[in-house]
All heavy atoms as a GROMACS GRO file, in nm:
protein
  609
    1ILE      N    1   1.735  -0.723   0.265
    1ILE     CA    2   1.618  -0.806   0.237
    1ILE      C    3   1.496  -0.716   0.246
    1ILE      O    4   1.479  -0.644   0.344
    1ILE     CB    5   1.606  -0.921   0.338
    1ILE    CG1    6   1.728  -1.012   0.327
    1ILE    CG2    7   1.477  -0.996   0.318
    1ILE    CD1    8   1.734  -1.119   0.431
    2PRO      N    9   1.408  -0.720   0.146
    2PRO     CA   10   1.287  -0.638   0.152
    2PRO      C   11   1.191  -0.687   0.260
    2PRO      O   12   1.188  -0.806   0.293
    2PRO     CB   13   1.223  -0.654   0.015
    2PRO     CG   14   1.298  -0.758  -0.056
    2PRO     CD   15   1.421  -0.790   0.021
    3THR      N   16   1.116  -0.596   0.314
    3THR     CA   17   1.010  -0.628   0.409
    3THR      C   18   0.880  -0.636   0.329
    3THR      O   19   0.846  -0.543   0.256
    3THR     CB   20   0.997  -0.518   0.516
    3THR    OG1   21   1.122  -0.507   0.584
    3THR    CG2   22   0.887  -0.549   0.615
    4VAL      N   23   0.808  -0.748   0.341
    4VAL     CA   24   0.681  -0.767   0.270
    4VAL      C   25   0.570  -0.773   0.373
    4VAL      O   26   0.576  -0.852   0.468
    4VAL     CB   27   0.683  -0.895   0.184
    4VAL    CG1   28   0.550  -0.911   0.111
    4VAL    CG2   29   0.798  -0.891   0.085
    5ILE      N   30   0.467  -0.689   0.354
    5ILE     CA   31   0.355  -0.682   0.447
    5ILE      C   32   0.226  -0.708   0.371
    5ILE      O   33   0.193  -0.636   0.278
    5ILE     CB   34   0.351  -0.545   0.517
    5ILE    CG1   35   0.484  -0.517   0.586
    5ILE    CG2   36   0.236  -0.539   0.615
    5ILE    CD1   37   0.504  -0.374   0.629
    6ASP      N   38   0.153  -0.811   0.411
    6ASP     CA   39   0.026  -0.847   0.348
    6ASP      C   40  -0.088  -0.800   0.436
    6ASP      O   41  -0.083  -0.814   0.558
    6ASP     CB   42   0.021  -0.999   0.329
    6ASP     CG   43  -0.096  -1.044   0.245
    6ASP    OD1   44  -0.162  -0.959   0.180
    6ASP    OD2   45  -0.123  -1.165   0.244
    7THR      N   46  -0.193  -0.747   0.373
    7THR     CA   47  -0.308  -0.687   0.442
    7THR      C   48  -0.263  -0.601   0.560
    7THR      O   49  -0.288  -0.632   0.675
    7THR     CB   50  -0.412  -0.793   0.487
    7THR    OG1   51  -0.348  -0.891   0.568
    7THR    CG2   52  -0.480  -0.857   0.370
    8PRO      N   53  -0.196  -0.491   0.529
    8PRO     CA   54  -0.126  -0.413   0.630
    8PRO      C   55  -0.212  -0.342   0.734
    8PRO      O   56  -0.165  -0.314   0.843
    8PRO     CB   57  -0.050  -0.310   0.548
    8PRO     CG   58  -0.132  -0.294   0.425
    8PRO     CD   59  -0.186  -0.432   0.398
    9LEU      N   60  -0.334  -0.313   0.701
    9LEU     CA   61  -0.415  -0.235   0.794
    9LEU      C   62  -0.538  -0.309   0.843
    9LEU      O   63  -0.626  -0.250   0.908
    9LEU     CB   64  -0.455  -0.102   0.728
    9LEU     CG   65  -0.337  -0.018   0.679
    9LEU    CD1   66  -0.386   0.103   0.601
    9LEU    CD2   67  -0.246   0.022   0.792
   10ALA      N   68  -0.546  -0.437   0.815
   10ALA     CA   69  -0.661  -0.516   0.855
   10ALA      C   70  -0.676  -0.516   1.007
   10ALA      O   71  -0.578  -0.530   1.080
   10ALA     CB   72  -0.647  -0.658   0.804
   11ARG      N   73  -0.794  -0.495   1.050
   11ARG     CA   74  -0.831  -0.503   1.193
   11ARG      C   75  -0.767  -0.397   1.281
   11ARG      O   76  -0.759  -0.414   1.402
   11ARG     CB   77  -0.803  -0.642   1.246
   11ARG     CG   78  -0.883  -0.749   1.176
   11ARG     CD   79  -0.862  -0.882   1.241
   11ARG     NE   80  -0.942  -0.981   1.170
   11ARG     CZ   81  -0.893  -1.092   1.122
   11ARG    NH1   82  -0.766  -1.123   1.137
   11ARG    NH2   83  -0.971  -1.178   1.060
   12LEU      N   84  -0.716  -0.292   1.224
   12LEU     CA   85  -0.660  -0.184   1.305
   12LEU      C   86  -0.762  -0.071   1.319
   12LEU      O   87  -0.836  -0.040   1.226
   12LEU     CB   88  -0.533  -0.127   1.241
   12LEU     CG   89  -0.412  -0.219   1.236
   12LEU    CD1   90  -0.297  -0.149   1.165
   12LEU    CD2   91  -0.369  -0.260   1.376
   13ASP      N   92  -0.761  -0.006   1.434
   13ASP     CA   93  -0.848   0.109   1.454
   13ASP      C   94  -0.783   0.231   1.388
   13ASP      O   95  -0.665   0.230   1.357
   13ASP     CB   96  -0.870   0.132   1.603
   13ASP     CG   97  -0.740   0.155   1.677
   13ASP    OD1   98  -0.692   0.270   1.674
   13ASP    OD2   99  -0.686   0.059   1.736
   14PRO      N  100  -0.861   0.337   1.365
   14PRO     CA  101  -0.810   0.455   1.293
   14PRO      C  102  -0.683   0.516   1.355
   14PRO      O  103  -0.594   0.559   1.284
   14PRO     CB  104  -0.926   0.554   1.297
   14PRO     CG  105  -1.047   0.468   1.306
   14PRO     CD  106  -1.005   0.350   1.391
   15GLU      N  107  -0.674   0.518   1.486
   15GLU     CA  108  -0.556   0.576   1.552
   15GLU      C  109  -0.430   0.496   1.518
   15GLU      O  110  -0.326   0.553   1.486
   15GLU     CB  111  -0.576   0.578   1.703
   15GLU     CG  112  -0.457   0.634   1.777
   15GLU     CD  113  -0.473   0.630   1.928
   15GLU    OE1  114  -0.585   0.607   1.977
   15GLU    OE2  115  -0.372   0.650   1.996
   16ASN      N  116  -0.441   0.364   1.521
   16ASN     CA  117  -0.324   0.282   1.491
   16ASN      C  118  -0.293   0.276   1.342
   16ASN      O  119  -0.177   0.261   1.305
   16ASN     CB  120  -0.341   0.142   1.550
   16ASN     CG  121  -0.320   0.145   1.701
   16ASN    OD1  122  -0.219   0.194   1.748
   16ASN    ND2  123  -0.416   0.096   1.776
   17ILE      N  124  -0.394   0.290   1.257
   17ILE     CA  125  -0.369   0.300   1.113
   17ILE      C  126  -0.282   0.422   1.087
   17ILE      O  127  -0.183   0.416   1.015
   17ILE     CB  128  -0.501   0.308   1.034
   17ILE    CG1  129  -0.569   0.171   1.032
   17ILE    CG2  130  -0.478   0.358   0.892
   17ILE    CD1  131  -0.708   0.171   0.971
   18ASP      N  132  -0.319   0.534   1.148
   18ASP     CA  133  -0.242   0.657   1.130
   18ASP      C  134  -0.098   0.640   1.178
   18ASP      O  135  -0.004   0.682   1.110
   18ASP     CB  136  -0.312   0.770   1.208
   18ASP     CG  137  -0.267   0.906   1.165
   18ASP    OD1  138  -0.263   0.931   1.042
   18ASP    OD2  139  -0.233   0.988   1.253
   19LYS      N  140  -0.078   0.575   1.292
   19LYS     CA  141   0.056   0.552   1.344
   19LYS      C  142   0.137   0.462   1.250
   19LYS      O  143   0.256   0.486   1.227
   19LYS     CB  144   0.050   0.488   1.482
   19LYS     CG  145   0.006   0.583   1.591
   19LYS     CD  146  -0.002   0.511   1.724
   19LYS     CE  147  -0.054   0.602   1.833
   19LYS     NZ  148  -0.066   0.530   1.961
   20MET      N  149   0.074   0.359   1.197
   20MET     CA  150   0.144   0.267   1.106
   20MET      C  151   0.189   0.341   0.980
   20MET      O  152   0.303   0.325   0.935
   20MET     CB  153   0.055   0.150   1.067
   20MET     CG  154   0.022   0.056   1.181
   20MET     SD  155   0.162  -0.040   1.237
   20MET     CE  156   0.172  -0.162   1.110
   21LEU      N  157   0.099   0.422   0.924
   21LEU     CA  158   0.130   0.493   0.800
   21LEU      C  159   0.237   0.600   0.820
   21LEU      O  160   0.323   0.618   0.735
   21LEU     CB  161   0.004   0.556   0.742
   21LEU     CG  162  -0.102   0.460   0.692
   21LEU    CD1  163  -0.229   0.536   0.653
   21LEU    CD2  164  -0.051   0.377   0.575
   22LYS      N  165   0.233   0.670   0.930
   22LYS     CA  166   0.326   0.781   0.952
   22LYS      C  167   0.459   0.738   1.014
   22LYS      O  168   0.561   0.802   0.989
   22LYS     CB  169   0.261   0.886   1.042
   22LYS     CG  170   0.148   0.959   0.973
   22LYS     CD  171   0.086   1.062   1.063
   22LYS     CE  172  -0.024   1.137   0.990
   22LYS     NZ  173  -0.092   1.234   1.075
   23THR      N  174   0.458   0.631   1.092
   23THR     CA  175   0.578   0.594   1.166
   23THR      C  176   0.639   0.462   1.122
   23THR      O  177   0.758   0.455   1.094
   23THR     CB  178   0.547   0.587   1.317
   23THR    OG1  179   0.487   0.710   1.357
   23THR    CG2  180   0.672   0.565   1.398
   24TYR      N  181   0.559   0.357   1.118
   24TYR     CA  182   0.616   0.225   1.094
   24TYR      C  183   0.659   0.204   0.948
   24TYR      O  184   0.775   0.170   0.923
   24TYR     CB  185   0.518   0.114   1.133
   24TYR     CG  186   0.574  -0.023   1.103
   24TYR    CD1  187   0.678  -0.075   1.178
   24TYR    CD2  188   0.525  -0.097   0.996
   24TYR    CE1  189   0.733  -0.199   1.148
   24TYR    CE2  190   0.579  -0.221   0.966
   24TYR     CZ  191   0.682  -0.271   1.041
   24TYR     OH  192   0.737  -0.393   1.011
   25TYR      N  193   0.568   0.221   0.853
   25TYR     CA  194   0.601   0.190   0.713
   25TYR      C  195   0.720   0.269   0.659
   25TYR      O  196   0.806   0.211   0.594
   25TYR     CB  197   0.479   0.203   0.622
   25TYR     CG  198   0.372   0.103   0.655
   25TYR    CD1  199   0.240   0.139   0.662
   25TYR    CD2  200   0.405  -0.030   0.682
   25TYR    CE1  201   0.143   0.047   0.693
   25TYR    CE2  202   0.308  -0.122   0.714
   25TYR     CZ  203   0.176  -0.084   0.720
   25TYR     OH  204   0.081  -0.174   0.753
   26PRO      N  205   0.731   0.398   0.685
   26PRO     CA  206   0.847   0.471   0.635
   26PRO      C  207   0.980   0.424   0.695
   26PRO      O  208   1.086   0.451   0.640
   26PRO     CB  209   0.820   0.616   0.674
   26PRO     CG  210   0.672   0.624   0.687
   26PRO     CD  211   0.630   0.490   0.741
   27ASN      N  212   0.975   0.351   0.806
   27ASN     CA  213   1.096   0.308   0.875
   27ASN      C  214   1.111   0.156   0.883
   27ASN      O  215   1.200   0.107   0.952
   27ASN     CB  216   1.099   0.367   1.016
   27ASN     CG  217   1.102   0.517   1.013
   27ASN    OD1  218   1.197   0.577   0.964
   27ASN    ND2  219   0.996   0.580   1.060
   28ALA      N  220   1.026   0.082   0.815
   28ALA     CA  221   1.025  -0.065   0.826
   28ALA      C  222   1.143  -0.130   0.754
   28ALA      O  223   1.174  -0.245   0.780
   28ALA     CB  224   0.894  -0.120   0.772
   29GLY      N  225   1.207  -0.061   0.665
   29GLY     CA  226   1.322  -0.116   0.594
   29GLY      C  227   1.356  -0.030   0.475
   29GLY      O  228   1.283   0.065   0.442
   30LYS      N  229   1.465  -0.065   0.410
   30LYS     CA  230   1.506   0.011   0.291
   30LYS      C  231   1.406  -0.009   0.178
   30LYS      O  232   1.374   0.083   0.104
   30LYS     CB  233   1.646  -0.031   0.248
   30LYS     CG  234   1.700   0.052   0.137
   30LYS     CD  235   1.845   0.023   0.110
   30LYS     CE  236   1.893   0.112  -0.003
   30LYS     NZ  237   2.034   0.096  -0.030
   31GLN      N  238   1.357  -0.131   0.163
   31GLN     CA  239   1.256  -0.163   0.061
   31GLN      C  240   1.140  -0.232   0.131
   31GLN      O  241   1.156  -0.338   0.192
   31GLN     CB  242   1.313  -0.252  -0.047
   31GLN     CG  243   1.214  -0.283  -0.157
   31GLN     CD  244   1.274  -0.373  -0.263
   31GLN    OE1  245   1.358  -0.456  -0.236
   31GLN    NE2  246   1.228  -0.356  -0.385
   32VAL      N  247   1.022  -0.172   0.122
   32VAL     CA  248   0.903  -0.228   0.184
   32VAL      C  249   0.800  -0.251   0.075
   32VAL      O  250   0.768  -0.160  -0.002
   32VAL     CB  251   0.845  -0.132   0.292
   32VAL    CG1  252   0.720  -0.190   0.354
   32VAL    CG2  253   0.949  -0.103   0.398
   33ILE      N  254   0.749  -0.372   0.068
   33ILE     CA  255   0.646  -0.408  -0.030
   33ILE      C  256   0.517  -0.430   0.048
   33ILE      O  257   0.512  -0.515   0.137
   33ILE     CB  258   0.686  -0.534  -0.108
   33ILE    CG1  259   0.817  -0.509  -0.183
   33ILE    CG2  260   0.574  -0.576  -0.204
   33ILE    CD1  261   0.882  -0.633  -0.238
   34ILE      N  262   0.416  -0.353   0.015
   34ILE     CA  263   0.288  -0.362   0.085
   34ILE      C  264   0.185  -0.422  -0.010
   34ILE      O  265   0.161  -0.368  -0.118
   34ILE     CB  266   0.242  -0.224   0.134
   34ILE    CG1  267   0.345  -0.167   0.233
   34ILE    CG2  268   0.104  -0.232   0.198
   34ILE    CD1  269   0.316  -0.026   0.277
   35LEU      N  270   0.126  -0.532   0.030
   35LEU     CA  271   0.021  -0.598  -0.048
   35LEU      C  272  -0.112  -0.563   0.017
   35LEU      O  273  -0.151  -0.621   0.118
   35LEU     CB  274   0.043  -0.750  -0.049
   35LEU     CG  275   0.182  -0.797  -0.094
   35LEU    CD1  276   0.197  -0.946  -0.071
   35LEU    CD2  277   0.207  -0.760  -0.238
   36ALA      N  278  -0.179  -0.464  -0.040
   36ALA     CA  279  -0.299  -0.410   0.024
   36ALA      C  280  -0.420  -0.419  -0.068
   36ALA      O  281  -0.407  -0.424  -0.190
   36ALA     CB  282  -0.275  -0.264   0.061
   37THR      N  283  -0.536  -0.416  -0.007
   37THR     CA  284  -0.661  -0.407  -0.082
   37THR      C  285  -0.691  -0.259  -0.106
   37THR      O  286  -0.639  -0.172  -0.034
   37THR     CB  287  -0.778  -0.470  -0.005
   37THR    OG1  288  -0.800  -0.393   0.114
   37THR    CG2  289  -0.749  -0.615   0.031
   38PRO      N  290  -0.775  -0.226  -0.203
   38PRO     CA  291  -0.810  -0.086  -0.226
   38PRO      C  292  -0.873  -0.020  -0.103
   38PRO      O  293  -0.855   0.099  -0.081
   38PRO     CB  294  -0.910  -0.091  -0.342
   38PRO     CG  295  -0.877  -0.218  -0.414
   38PRO     CD  296  -0.833  -0.314  -0.306
   39ASN      N  297  -0.945  -0.096  -0.022
   39ASN     CA  298  -1.006  -0.038   0.098
   39ASN      C  299  -0.901  -0.002   0.204
   39ASN      O  300  -0.921   0.091   0.281
   39ASN     CB  301  -1.106  -0.136   0.160
   39ASN     CG  302  -1.227  -0.153   0.073
   39ASN    OD1  303  -1.259  -0.069  -0.008
   39ASN    ND2  304  -1.294  -0.265   0.088
   40GLU      N  305  -0.791  -0.075   0.207
   40GLU     CA  306  -0.688  -0.048   0.306
   40GLU      C  307  -0.608   0.077   0.272
   40GLU      O  308  -0.582   0.159   0.359
   40GLU     CB  309  -0.591  -0.166   0.317
   40GLU     CG  310  -0.650  -0.286   0.386
   40GLU     CD  311  -0.550  -0.398   0.391
   40GLU    OE1  312  -0.508  -0.447   0.284
   40GLU    OE2  313  -0.512  -0.435   0.503
   41LEU      N  314  -0.565   0.088   0.148
   41LEU     CA  315  -0.485   0.204   0.106
   41LEU      C  316  -0.561   0.283   0.001
   41LEU      O  317  -0.537   0.272  -0.117
   41LEU     CB  318  -0.348   0.159   0.054
   41LEU     CG  319  -0.251   0.112   0.160
   41LEU    CD1  320  -0.121   0.064   0.097
   41LEU    CD2  321  -0.221   0.221   0.261
   42ASN      N  322  -0.654   0.363   0.049
   42ASN     CA  323  -0.732   0.449  -0.040
   42ASN      C  324  -0.658   0.580  -0.064
   42ASN      O  325  -0.546   0.598  -0.018
   42ASN     CB  326  -0.871   0.472   0.020
   42ASN     CG  327  -0.864   0.534   0.158
   42ASN    OD1  328  -0.770   0.604   0.193
   42ASN    ND2  329  -0.965   0.508   0.239
   43GLY      N  330  -0.720   0.672  -0.131
   43GLY     CA  331  -0.656   0.797  -0.170
   43GLY      C  332  -0.596   0.876  -0.054
   43GLY      O  333  -0.483   0.923  -0.062
   44GLU      N  334  -0.669   0.892   0.055
   44GLU     CA  335  -0.619   0.970   0.168
   44GLU      C  336  -0.502   0.901   0.236
   44GLU      O  337  -0.405   0.964   0.275
   44GLU     CB  338  -0.731   0.994   0.269
   44GLU     CG  339  -0.835   1.092   0.222
   44GLU     CD  340  -0.775   1.228   0.185
   44GLU    OE1  341  -0.694   1.282   0.266
   44GLU    OE2  342  -0.807   1.279   0.078
   45ARG      N  343  -0.508   0.772   0.248
   45ARG     CA  344  -0.399   0.698   0.312
   45ARG      C  345  -0.275   0.694   0.224
   45ARG      O  346  -0.164   0.700   0.275
   45ARG     CB  347  -0.446   0.557   0.348
   45ARG     CG  348  -0.549   0.558   0.459
   45ARG     CD  349  -0.599   0.421   0.489
   45ARG     NE  350  -0.699   0.424   0.594
   45ARG     CZ  351  -0.781   0.325   0.619
   45ARG    NH1  352  -0.775   0.214   0.549
   45ARG    NH2  353  -0.869   0.335   0.717
   46ILE      N  354  -0.296   0.685   0.094
   46ILE     CA  355  -0.182   0.690   0.001
   46ILE      C  356  -0.111   0.824   0.014
   46ILE      O  357   0.011   0.832   0.012
   46ILE     CB  358  -0.228   0.665  -0.145
   46ILE    CG1  359  -0.270   0.520  -0.164
   46ILE    CG2  360  -0.120   0.704  -0.244
   46ILE    CD1  361  -0.158   0.421  -0.175
   47LYS      N  362  -0.188   0.932   0.029
   47LYS     CA  363  -0.128   1.066   0.042
   47LYS      C  364  -0.036   1.074   0.163
   47LYS      O  365   0.068   1.139   0.158
   47LYS     CB  366  -0.236   1.173   0.052
   47LYS     CG  367  -0.305   1.202  -0.077
   47LYS     CD  368  -0.411   1.308  -0.057
   47LYS     CE  369  -0.493   1.324  -0.184
   47LYS     NZ  370  -0.604   1.419  -0.164
   48ILE      N  371  -0.073   1.008   0.272
   48ILE     CA  372   0.008   1.012   0.394
   48ILE      C  373   0.147   0.955   0.370
   48ILE      O  374   0.246   1.007   0.421
   48ILE     CB  375  -0.063   0.936   0.509
   48ILE    CG1  376  -0.189   1.011   0.551
   48ILE    CG2  377   0.031   0.918   0.629
   48ILE    CD1  378  -0.277   0.935   0.649
   49ILE      N  379   0.156   0.848   0.290
   49ILE     CA  380   0.285   0.783   0.268
   49ILE      C  381   0.344   0.810   0.130
   49ILE      O  382   0.445   0.752   0.093
   49ILE     CB  383   0.276   0.631   0.294
   49ILE    CG1  384   0.173   0.565   0.203
   49ILE    CG2  385   0.248   0.602   0.440
   49ILE    CD1  386   0.172   0.414   0.210
   50SER      N  387   0.283   0.899   0.054
   50SER     CA  388   0.323   0.920  -0.086
   50SER      C  389   0.470   0.958  -0.104
   50SER      O  390   0.533   0.916  -0.201
   50SER     CB  391   0.234   1.023  -0.154
   50SER     OG  392   0.252   1.150  -0.094
   51LYS      N  393   0.528   1.032  -0.011
   51LYS     CA  394   0.668   1.071  -0.027
   51LYS      C  395   0.762   0.952  -0.013
   51LYS      O  396   0.878   0.959  -0.052
   51LYS     CB  397   0.706   1.181   0.071
   51LYS     CG  398   0.705   1.138   0.215
   51LYS     CD  399   0.741   1.252   0.307
   51LYS     CE  400   0.736   1.202   0.452
   51LYS     NZ  401   0.756   1.307   0.545
   52ASN      N  402   0.712   0.842   0.042
   52ASN     CA  403   0.792   0.722   0.061
   52ASN      C  404   0.764   0.614  -0.043
   52ASN      O  405   0.821   0.506  -0.037
   52ASN     CB  406   0.767   0.662   0.200
   52ASN     CG  407   0.801   0.761   0.310
   52ASN    OD1  408   0.712   0.820   0.367
   52ASN    ND2  409   0.928   0.779   0.336
   53ILE      N  410   0.674   0.642  -0.138
   53ILE     CA  411   0.634   0.543  -0.238
   53ILE      C  412   0.715   0.562  -0.366
   53ILE      O  413   0.723   0.673  -0.419
   53ILE     CB  414   0.484   0.553  -0.269
   53ILE    CG1  415   0.402   0.521  -0.146
   53ILE    CG2  416   0.447   0.459  -0.383
   53ILE    CD1  417   0.253   0.542  -0.165
   54SER      N  418   0.771   0.454  -0.414
   54SER     CA  419   0.844   0.457  -0.540
   54SER      C  420   0.753   0.417  -0.656
   54SER      O  421   0.754   0.479  -0.762
   54SER     CB  422   0.963   0.361  -0.532
   54SER     OG  423   1.023   0.346  -0.657
   55ARG      N  424   0.674   0.312  -0.636
   55ARG     CA  425   0.584   0.261  -0.740
   55ARG      C  426   0.457   0.205  -0.679
   55ARG      O  427   0.459   0.152  -0.569
   55ARG     CB  428   0.652   0.149  -0.818
   55ARG     CG  429   0.768   0.195  -0.900
   55ARG     CD  430   0.825   0.080  -0.983
   55ARG     NE  431   0.952   0.122  -1.039
   55ARG     CZ  432   1.070   0.085  -0.991
   55ARG    NH1  433   1.079   0.003  -0.891
   55ARG    NH2  434   1.180   0.128  -1.048
   56ILE      N  435   0.350   0.214  -0.756
   56ILE     CA  436   0.223   0.152  -0.718
   56ILE      C  437   0.181   0.061  -0.832
   56ILE      O  438   0.175   0.105  -0.948
   56ILE     CB  439   0.112   0.256  -0.693
   56ILE    CG1  440   0.148   0.347  -0.576
   56ILE    CG2  441  -0.022   0.187  -0.669
   56ILE    CD1  442   0.050   0.461  -0.556
   57TYR      N  443   0.154  -0.063  -0.800
   57TYR     CA  444   0.102  -0.158  -0.898
   57TYR      C  445  -0.036  -0.203  -0.853
   57TYR      O  446  -0.057  -0.232  -0.736
   57TYR     CB  447   0.192  -0.282  -0.909
   57TYR     CG  448   0.330  -0.252  -0.961
   57TYR    CD1  449   0.437  -0.234  -0.876
   57TYR    CD2  450   0.352  -0.241  -1.098
   57TYR    CE1  451   0.564  -0.207  -0.924
   57TYR    CE2  452   0.478  -0.213  -1.147
   57TYR     CZ  453   0.583  -0.197  -1.060
   57TYR     OH  454   0.709  -0.169  -1.108
   58ARG      N  455  -0.128  -0.206  -0.947
   58ARG     CA  456  -0.263  -0.254  -0.918
   58ARG      C  457  -0.287  -0.380  -1.001
   58ARG      O  458  -0.258  -0.381  -1.121
   58ARG     CB  459  -0.368  -0.149  -0.952
   58ARG     CG  460  -0.510  -0.192  -0.922
   58ARG     CD  461  -0.611  -0.083  -0.952
   58ARG     NE  462  -0.584   0.038  -0.877
   58ARG     CZ  463  -0.627   0.062  -0.753
   58ARG    NH1  464  -0.700  -0.027  -0.691
   58ARG    NH2  465  -0.599   0.176  -0.694
   59LEU      N  466  -0.339  -0.483  -0.937
   59LEU     CA  467  -0.375  -0.605  -1.009
   59LEU      C  468  -0.522  -0.596  -1.045
   59LEU      O  469  -0.608  -0.580  -0.958
   59LEU     CB  470  -0.348  -0.728  -0.922
   59LEU     CG  471  -0.204  -0.746  -0.876
   59LEU    CD1  472  -0.193  -0.871  -0.790
   59LEU    CD2  473  -0.109  -0.752  -0.992
   60ASN      N  474  -0.550  -0.604  -1.173
   60ASN     CA  475  -0.687  -0.596  -1.223
   60ASN      C  476  -0.723  -0.730  -1.286
   60ASN      O  477  -0.650  -0.780  -1.371
   60ASN     CB  478  -0.696  -0.483  -1.327
   60ASN     CG  479  -0.838  -0.460  -1.372
   60ASN    OD1  480  -0.932  -0.480  -1.297
   60ASN    ND2  481  -0.853  -0.415  -1.495
   61ASN      N  482  -0.833  -0.786  -1.242
   61ASN     CA  483  -0.874  -0.918  -1.290
   61ASN      C  484  -1.022  -0.915  -1.329
   61ASN      O  485  -1.106  -0.972  -1.261
   61ASN     CB  486  -0.849  -1.021  -1.180
   61ASN     CG  487  -0.865  -1.162  -1.229
   61ASN    OD1  488  -0.927  -1.186  -1.330
   61ASN    ND2  489  -0.810  -1.255  -1.156
   62PRO      N  490  -1.056  -0.848  -1.440
   62PRO     CA  491  -1.197  -0.831  -1.476
   62PRO      C  492  -1.265  -0.960  -1.526
   62PRO      O  493  -1.386  -0.974  -1.515
   62PRO     CB  494  -1.194  -0.725  -1.586
   62PRO     CG  495  -1.058  -0.738  -1.646
   62PRO     CD  496  -0.968  -0.781  -1.532
   63THR      N  497  -1.188  -1.054  -1.580
   63THR     CA  498  -1.249  -1.174  -1.638
   63THR      C  499  -1.234  -1.298  -1.552
   63THR      O  500  -1.286  -1.402  -1.586
   63THR     CB  501  -1.186  -1.205  -1.775
   63THR    OG1  502  -1.049  -1.239  -1.756
   63THR    CG2  503  -1.198  -1.087  -1.870
   64ARG      N  504  -1.159  -1.289  -1.443
   64ARG     CA  505  -1.127  -1.402  -1.354
   64ARG      C  506  -1.028  -1.500  -1.417
   64ARG      O  507  -0.989  -1.596  -1.354
   64ARG     CB  508  -1.254  -1.477  -1.310
   64ARG     CG  509  -1.346  -1.395  -1.226
   64ARG     CD  510  -1.466  -1.471  -1.181
   64ARG     NE  511  -1.424  -1.592  -1.110
   64ARG     CZ  512  -1.504  -1.692  -1.081
   64ARG    NH1  513  -1.630  -1.686  -1.116
   64ARG    NH2  514  -1.461  -1.798  -1.018
   65TYR      N  515  -0.989  -1.480  -1.542
   65TYR     CA  516  -0.900  -1.573  -1.610
   65TYR      C  517  -0.766  -1.511  -1.647
   65TYR      O  518  -0.673  -1.582  -1.680
   65TYR     CB  519  -0.966  -1.630  -1.736
   65TYR     CG  520  -1.092  -1.706  -1.703
   65TYR    CD1  521  -1.216  -1.650  -1.728
   65TYR    CD2  522  -1.086  -1.831  -1.644
   65TYR    CE1  523  -1.331  -1.719  -1.695
   65TYR    CE2  524  -1.201  -1.901  -1.612
   65TYR     CZ  525  -1.324  -1.844  -1.638
   65TYR     OH  526  -1.437  -1.912  -1.605
   66MET      N  527  -0.759  -1.380  -1.645
   66MET     CA  528  -0.635  -1.313  -1.683
   66MET      C  529  -0.618  -1.187  -1.598
   66MET      O  530  -0.703  -1.100  -1.598
   66MET     CB  531  -0.637  -1.276  -1.831
   66MET     CG  532  -0.507  -1.221  -1.879
   66MET     SD  533  -0.517  -1.197  -2.058
   66MET     CE  534  -0.388  -1.080  -2.076
   67THR      N  535  -0.509  -1.179  -1.528
   67THR     CA  536  -0.482  -1.064  -1.443
   67THR      C  537  -0.388  -0.968  -1.513
   67THR      O  538  -0.286  -1.007  -1.566
   67THR     CB  539  -0.419  -1.110  -1.309
   67THR    OG1  540  -0.508  -1.200  -1.245
   67THR    CG2  541  -0.392  -0.992  -1.219
   68GLU      N  542  -0.427  -0.841  -1.512
   68GLU     CA  543  -0.343  -0.735  -1.567
   68GLU      C  544  -0.267  -0.668  -1.453
   68GLU      O  545  -0.323  -0.649  -1.345
   68GLU     CB  546  -0.428  -0.626  -1.632
   68GLU     CG  547  -0.520  -0.669  -1.740
   68GLU     CD  548  -0.611  -0.555  -1.780
   68GLU    OE1  549  -0.696  -0.514  -1.698
   68GLU    OE2  550  -0.596  -0.505  -1.893
   69VAL      N  551  -0.143  -0.634  -1.476
   69VAL     CA  552  -0.065  -0.557  -1.379
   69VAL      C  553  -0.057  -0.414  -1.431
   69VAL      O  554  -0.001  -0.389  -1.537
   69VAL     CB  555   0.076  -0.617  -1.360
   69VAL    CG1  556   0.155  -0.532  -1.261
   69VAL    CG2  557   0.068  -0.762  -1.315
   70LEU      N  558  -0.116  -0.322  -1.358
   70LEU     CA  559  -0.120  -0.182  -1.398
   70LEU      C  560  -0.030  -0.100  -1.306
   70LEU      O  561  -0.040  -0.112  -1.184
   70LEU     CB  562  -0.264  -0.129  -1.388
   70LEU     CG  563  -0.371  -0.210  -1.462
   70LEU    CD1  564  -0.509  -0.160  -1.425
   70LEU    CD2  565  -0.348  -0.206  -1.610
   71MET      N  566   0.055  -0.018  -1.365
   71MET     CA  567   0.139   0.071  -1.284
   71MET      C  568   0.068   0.205  -1.277
   71MET      O  569   0.026   0.260  -1.379
   71MET     CB  570   0.277   0.087  -1.345
   71MET     CG  571   0.371   0.157  -1.254
   71MET     SD  572   0.540   0.113  -1.293
   71MET     CE  573   0.608   0.270  -1.326
   72GLU      N  574   0.055   0.256  -1.154
   72GLU     CA  575  -0.016   0.382  -1.133
   72GLU      C  576   0.081   0.494  -1.100
   72GLU      O  577   0.188   0.470  -1.045
   72GLU     CB  578  -0.119   0.367  -1.021
   72GLU     CG  579  -0.230   0.273  -1.055
   72GLU     CD  580  -0.337   0.269  -0.949
   72GLU    OE1  581  -0.330   0.346  -0.851
   72GLU    OE2  582  -0.429   0.187  -0.964
   73ASP      N  583   0.038   0.615  -1.127
   73ASP     CA  584   0.115   0.733  -1.092
   73ASP      C  585   0.112   0.750  -0.940
   73ASP      O  586   0.006   0.749  -0.879
   73ASP     CB  587   0.056   0.855  -1.161
   73ASP     CG  588   0.134   0.982  -1.134
   73ASP    OD1  589   0.246   0.974  -1.080
   73ASP    OD2  590   0.084   1.089  -1.170
   74VAL      N  591   0.226   0.766  -0.879
   74VAL     CA  592   0.235   0.781  -0.735
   74VAL      C  593   0.162   0.907  -0.689
   74VAL      O  594   0.101   0.910  -0.583
   74VAL     CB  595   0.383   0.785  -0.690
   74VAL    CG1  596   0.395   0.817  -0.542
   74VAL    CG2  597   0.452   0.655  -0.721
   75ASN      N  598   0.163   1.010  -0.770
   75ASN     CA  599   0.101   1.138  -0.730
   75ASN      C  600  -0.046   1.146  -0.765
   75ASN      O  601  -0.105   1.251  -0.760
   75ASN     CB  602   0.179   1.253  -0.794
   75ASN     CG  603   0.320   1.256  -0.745
   75ASN    OD1  604   0.344   1.243  -0.624
   75ASN    ND2  605   0.414   1.270  -0.834
   76GLY      N  606  -0.105   1.032  -0.800
   76GLY     CA  607  -0.248   1.026  -0.819
   76GLY      C  608  -0.293   1.062  -0.954
   76GLY      O  609  -0.401   1.080  -0.989
   0.00000   0.00000   0.00000
């Protein structure tokens, strides 16, 4: 069963964010789905877990009426 985590880094201090990214997420399960905001998983944080990422999807909703699903390159 996949592990799904919504707003994964909300309300965490920098020390615990680092621990979550380096220790918890890579070991949380065989398949982990993280539903994050751009502020939670920015470029530097993505780099920390990049070796464990298979795919990145971004939801883009520029018109408020139609959401696009964009697949991003894991390596930036």
